[in-house]
C-alpha positions in Angstrom: 16.6 -54.6 23.6 20.0 -54.4 21.9 18.6 -51.9 19.4 17.1 -49.8 22.2 20.5 -49.7 23.9 22.2 -48.6 20.7 19.7 -45.8 20.2 20.1 -44.7 23.8 23.8 -44.2 23.1 24.8 -40.5 22.9 26.8 -41.2 19.7 23.6 -42.3 18.0 21.8 -38.9 18.6 25.0 -37.1 17.7 25.0 -38.9 14.3 21.4 -37.9 13.8 22.1 -34.2 14.6 25.3 -34.1 12.6 23.8 -33.0 9.2 21.9 -30.1 10.8 25.0 -29.2 12.8 27.2 -29.2 9.6 24.6 -26.9 7.9 24.6 -24.5 10.8 28.4 -24.4 11.0 28.6 -23.8 7.3 26.1 -20.9 7.4 27.9 -19.3 10.3 31.6 -20.1 10.0 31.9 -19.7 6.2 30.6 -16.1 6.1 32.8 -15.1 9.0 35.9 -16.7 7.5 35.1 -15.2 4.1 34.7 -11.8 5.6 38.0 -12.0 7.4 39.8 -13.0 4.2 38.2 -10.3 2.1 39.1 -7.7 4.6 42.8 -8.1 3.5 42.0 -7.6 -0.2 40.9 -4.8 -2.5 38.0 -6.5 -4.2 35.5 -5.0 -6.6 33.2 -7.7 -7.9 31.9 -5.6 -10.8 35.4 -5.3 -12.4 36.5 -8.6 -10.8 39.6 -6.7 -9.4 41.1 -8.5 -6.5 44.4 -7.5 -4.9 46.0 -8.4 -1.5 46.7 -5.1 0.4 47.2 -6.4 3.9 45.9 -4.1 6.7 45.3 -1.1 4.5 41.5 -1.5 4.6 41.5 -1.4 8.4 43.6 1.7 8.5 41.5 3.5 5.8 38.2 2.5 7.4 39.5 3.5 10.9 40.5 7.0 9.7 37.4 7.5 7.5 35.3 10.4 9.0 32.1 8.9 7.6 32.7 5.6 9.4 33.7 7.5 12.6 30.4 9.4 12.4 28.5 6.2 11.7 30.1 4.5 14.7 29.3 7.4 17.0 25.7 7.5 15.7 25.5 3.7 16.4 26.8 4.0 19.9 24.3 6.9 20.6 21.5 4.9 19.1 22.3 1.8 21.1 22.8 3.6 24.4 19.7 5.7 24.3 17.3 3.1 22.8 18.5 0.4 25.2 18.2 2.5 28.3 14.8 3.8 27.5 13.4 0.4 26.3 14.7 -1.4 29.4 13.4 1.3 31.7 9.9 1.4 30.1 9.9 -2.4 30.0 10.4 -2.5 33.8 7.8 0.2 34.3 5.2 -1.6 32.2 5.9 -5.0 33.8 5.3 -3.4 37.3 2.1 -1.8 36.0 0.8 -5.1 34.7 1.9 -7.2 37.6 -0.8 -9.3 39.1 -4.3 -10.1 37.9 -6.9 -7.4 37.2 -9.9 -6.9 34.9 -9.0 -6.1 31.3 -5.4 -7.2 31.6 -5.5 -9.3 28.4 -6.6 -6.5 26.1 -4.0 -4.2 27.6 -1.3 -6.9 27.1 -2.2 -7.4 23.5 -2.1 -3.6 22.9 1.3 -3.2 24.5 3.0 -6.1 22.6 1.4 -5.3 19.3 4.2 -3.2 17.9 6.7 -6.1 18.3 4.5 -8.3 16.0 4.7 -5.9 13.0 7.5 -6.0 10.6 10.2 -3.3 10.7 9.5 -2.1 7.1 5.7 -1.7 7.8 6.4 0.2 11.0 8.9 2.4 9.2 6.4 3.2 6.4 3.7 4.2 9.0 6.1 6.4 11.0 7.5 8.0 7.9 3.9 9.2 7.1 3.5 10.4 10.7 6.8 12.3 10.5 6.0 13.9 7.1 6.7 17.6 7.3 3.6 18.7 5.3 0.9 16.0 5.9 2.3 14.2 9.0 0.1 13.8 12.1 2.7 15.1 14.5 3.2 18.4 12.6 -0.5 18.8 12.1 -0.9 18.6 15.8 1.8 21.2 16.3 0.1 23.5 13.7 -3.2 23.1 15.5 -1.5 24.4 18.6 0.0 27.4 16.7 3.5 25.9 16.9 6.1 25.6 14.2 6.3 22.2 12.4 9.4 20.1 13.0 11.6 18.5 10.4 11.6 15.1 12.2 13.5 13.3 9.5 15.1 16.3 7.6 16.6 18.1 10.5 20.1 16.8 11.3 19.7 17.5 15.0 16.5 15.5 15.2 16.6 12.8 12.6 18.6 10.2 14.6 16.4 10.6 17.7 13.3 10.3 15.6 14.5 6.9 14.4 15.4 6.0 18.0 11.8 6.8 19.0 10.5 4.3 16.4 12.8 1.6 17.7 11.6 2.3 21.3 8.0 2.0 20.2 8.6 -1.3 18.5 10.9 -3.1 20.9 9.9 -1.9 24.4 7.4 -4.8 24.4 10.3 -7.2 24.2 11.8 -5.9 27.4 8.3 -5.8 28.9 7.7 -9.5 28.2 10.9 -10.7 29.8 10.5 -8.5 32.8 6.9 -9.7 33.2 8.1 -13.3 33.1 10.7 -12.5 35.7 8.1 -10.9 38.0 5.7 -13.8 37.7 8.5 -16.1 38.8 8.9 -14.4 42.2 6.9 -16.2 44.9 4.2 -14.1 46.5 5.2 -15.4 49.9 8.3 -13.2 49.7 6.2 -10.0 49.3 3.8 -11.2 52.0 6.6 -11.8 54.5 8.0 -8.4 53.7 4.7 -6.7 54.1 4.3 -8.3 57.5 7.6 -6.9 58.5 6.3 -3.4 57.6 8.0 -2.9 54.2 6.2 -0.7 51.7 6.0 -0.9 48.0 9.1 1.1 47.2 11.2 -0.7 49.8 10.0 -4.0 48.3 10.9 -2.7 44.8 14.4 -1.6 45.9 15.2 -4.6 48.2 13.4 -7.5 46.6 12.0 -7.0 43.1 14.9 -5.3 41.3 17.7 -7.5 42.9 15.8 -10.6 41.9 15.2 -9.2 38.4 18.9 -8.3 37.9 19.7 -11.3 35.7 16.7 -10.6 33.4 17.6 -6.9 33.3 21.2 -7.7 32.3 19.9 -10.2 29.7 17.6 -7.6 28.1 20.3 -4.9 28.1 22.6 -7.3 26.3 20.1 -8.4 23.7 18.8 -4.9 23.0 22.4 -3.4 22.9 23.5 -6.0 20.4 20.3 -5.6 18.3 20.4 -1.8 18.3 24.1 -1.9 17.4 23.1 -3.7 14.2 20.4 -1.2 13.3 19.8 -1.1 9.5 16.2 -1.5 8.4 14.8 1.7 10.0 17.7 3.8 8.8 17.3 2.4 5.2 13.5 2.9 5.2 13.3 6.3 6.9 16.4 8.4 6.0 19.0 6.3 4.1 21.7 7.8 6.3 20.7 11.4 5.8 20.3 14.3 6.1 24.0 14.5 5.5 25.5 11.6 7.6 23.4 12.4 10.7 21.7 9.0 10.8 24.5 7.0 9.2 25.1 3.8 11.2 27.8 1.2 10.8 25.4 -1.4 9.3 24.3 1.1 6.7 27.9 2.2 6.0 28.8 -1.5 5.4 25.8 -1.8 3.1 26.8 1.2 1.0 30.4 0.2 0.8 29.5 -3.4 -0.3 26.4 -2.9 -2.5 26.5 0.7 -3.7 30.3 1.3 -4.1 31.1 -2.5 -4.6 34.1 -2.3 -2.3 33.8 -5.6 -0.6 37.3 -5.3 1.0 36.4 -2.1 2.8 32.9 -3.4 3.7 34.5 -6.6 5.2 37.0 -4.5 7.3 34.1 -2.4 8.6 32.1 -5.5 9.4 35.0 -6.9 11.4 35.2 -3.7 13.5 31.5 -4.2 14.3 32.0 -7.9 15.1 34.8 -7.0 17.5 32.7 -4.3 19.2 29.6 -6.6 19.5 31.8 -9.4 20.9 33.3 -7.1 23.5 29.8 -5.9 24.5 28.4 -9.5 24.7 31.3 -10.7 26.8 30.9 -7.8 29.2 27.2 -8.6 29.8 27.7 -12.4 29.8 30.3 -11.9 32.5 27.8 -9.8 34.5 25.0 -12.4 34.1 27.3 -15.2 35.2 28.2 -13.2 38.3 24.5 -12.7 39.1 23.8 -16.5 38.8 26.7 -17.5 41.1 
C-alpha cells in the first residue's frame, strides 16, 4: 500500500516525465536561443568568420528589398490560402453533414490530398503546370486558347502555388469543421425547424455561431502553417521567376545555406518568429473569448 501511495504522488510521475521533458526543452529552447545569439553576429561557417555587430543584421534585413518582397509574398500567400481553405472546408463540411449513401468513398476522396507528402504533390502539379506538356495548357489549347505560364509568369506563379496549397490542405479544415458539426445536437435543429426556421436561418443563427471556435482554430493553424511555406516554393519555383514567389522561409534558407550568412538568416528568422507569435496571440485571444 505504501508503494502505491508513493506512485500516486504527482512528484513520482513528474520524475518519470522529466527525461522526455528535458529532451523537448533542449530541442525547442536551444535552437531559439542559438538563433537569437547568432542574429547579433556576422557569421560565415565556411570561412569560420564570426564578429559581433549588434543590431546591424536587423537593420540590413529590414531594409532589404528582397526580404520585403518575400514578406509581402508570404502575407499574400497566408491570407489568400487561409481564407479559401477555411471557406471551402466549411462548405464541404456542410455538404457532407449527416448520413447518406456513398459518404465514405466521398470522404476518402476529399481527404486524400492531405495524406500525400508535399514533395510528391509538388512534383505532380509541376507536370500539370508544364507550359508544353502540362494538362492545363493542353486543355486550353484544345479550346483554341493561349497556354498560360503558370510557374514562369511573374503575375501568376505565386497564385499557382497557392492553388496547390489549397488543394492539399482544404481537407484539414474540412475535417475539423466536420467534427464540429457532428458535435451539435440534432435537437437544436429540430427545435428550430418547429419554430419555422429554414436552412439558411439555422446556418446563420445556430451552425456558424457554434462553429466559431473551430473556425478561429483552423484560421490560426492554417495562417501559421502558410506563413512558414517552404516546400512547395522550393519544389516548384525556387523563389522565381525573379522574386515573385520568394517567401520568408525560402529567403532564410538561401541566406543560411546558399550564401552561408547565418547571422542574416537568424535575424530574418526572428522577424518571422515575432510575426507568427503576434498572429498566434491574436487568434488565441479570440478563441478564449469564444469559450468564455
